[in-house]
N, C-alpha and C positions, 0 to 999 in steps of 0.2 A: 347715131347721135340722139341724145335724149331731148325731150321737148323743151326743158328749161335751157339747154344749151342752144337749141335752135332759136328760141326767143331772144336770148342774149345776143346771138350773132345777128339776128334781124334788126335788133334795136341798136346794135353797135356798142353794147356795154359789156363789161367784163363780168362773168358769172362768178358769184361768190356764194358759198354755202354758209348760211348763218350757223353759228355754234349752237349746239343743242344744250339747252339749260333745263334740267329737270330738278325741280325742287321737291324734296320728300314731303309726303302728306303727313301732317301732324295728326297724331291720334290723341284724342282727349277722352279720358275715362271719367265719366260723370256718374255719380250714384243715381240710380233710378229712383223714382218716387216710391216704388215698392220697397227698396232697400232702406230708404229714409223712414218709411212707416214702420218697418220691422224693427229698426233700431229704437225708435220712440216707444213702440209697444213693449219692447223688451225692458227699457228703462222704467216705464210705468209699472209693468207687472212685477219687476224685481223690487221696486220701491214699496209697492203695496204688500207683497209677500213679507218683506223685512219688517214693515210696520206691524203686520198681523202677528208675526212671530214675537216681536218685542212686547206688544200689548198682551199677547197670550202668556208670555213668561211672567209679566207683572201680575196678571190676573191669577196665575197659578200660585204665586207667592202669597197673594192676599187670601185666596181660598184655602191654602194650606194652613195659614194662621187661624182662620175661622174654623176649619175642620178640627184642628187640635183643641181649640177652646171649647167648642160645642160638643165634640165627640159624636157628631151626627153622621149616621151612615150616608144620608143624602148628600152632605157636604163632601164626603170622600168620593162619592159617585160622580158628582159634578167635577171635582178636581181631576179624576181619572179620565173623564170624557174630554175635558179641556186639554189635558196632557196629550191625549191621542190626537186631537185636532191640531195642536201645535206641531206634533211630530209629522203629521200628514202634510201640513203646510210647508215644513222644512223640506220634505221629499219633493213637493211640487216646485219649490224654488230651485232645487238641484235639477229636476227634470226640465225646467225652463232654460237653465244654462246649457244643458245638453242639447235641447232642441235648437237653441240659437246657434250653437257651435255647428250642428249638423246643417242648418240652413246656410250658414256662411260657407261651409265646405261645398254644398251644392252649387252656390253662386260661383265659386272658384272653378268648379268642374265644368260649368257651362262653357260653350264655345265663346271665345273672346269677342267675336263679331257682334254678339247680342249686346255687349256692354260698351262698345266703341261707337263714337260718333265720327262720321267721315266729314272731312272738310270738303265742301262742295265747290269752292271757288279756287281750285288749284290752277296755276298758270303754266302752260307749256309754250315755250318759244321755239319755233321750228316748223318745218313742213309736216304735212300729214304723213308723208312717206317715212320721215324720221321717227315720228310718233309710232307708226305701225312697226317699224324695226325695233324700237324700244320694247313695245308690248310683246312682240314675238320673242325677243331675247329673254324677257322675264318669264314667259310661259315655258321655255325650254328648261 
């Protein structure tokens, strides 16, 4: 005879096993501060690169007109340097997109435990023996 049955008999009450109620733990995925910073930095860098490219293209058009009118070798040299700089900035914009894509892939590849927040106030209604049984069944 188990102890809870002995107690029930001694007290003259009927022994009832309360039903086991296990509520699933809700997992909440919250972007980390690092992820938010990465997204903001990406937006700022992308906006800056695009502005530089647009202004560079406008400057190339202006210098092109000036070089044609003055026929100065220096004007053509400045135009060529500016064209090279705009091309490099365009490559940097593309590299930024690739790096951002790689960072997001790394975040997805990380174990999900790092990105989850556990609910600390889960309620279990039942005895400790039932809880141990539940835990043992999940581990099998």
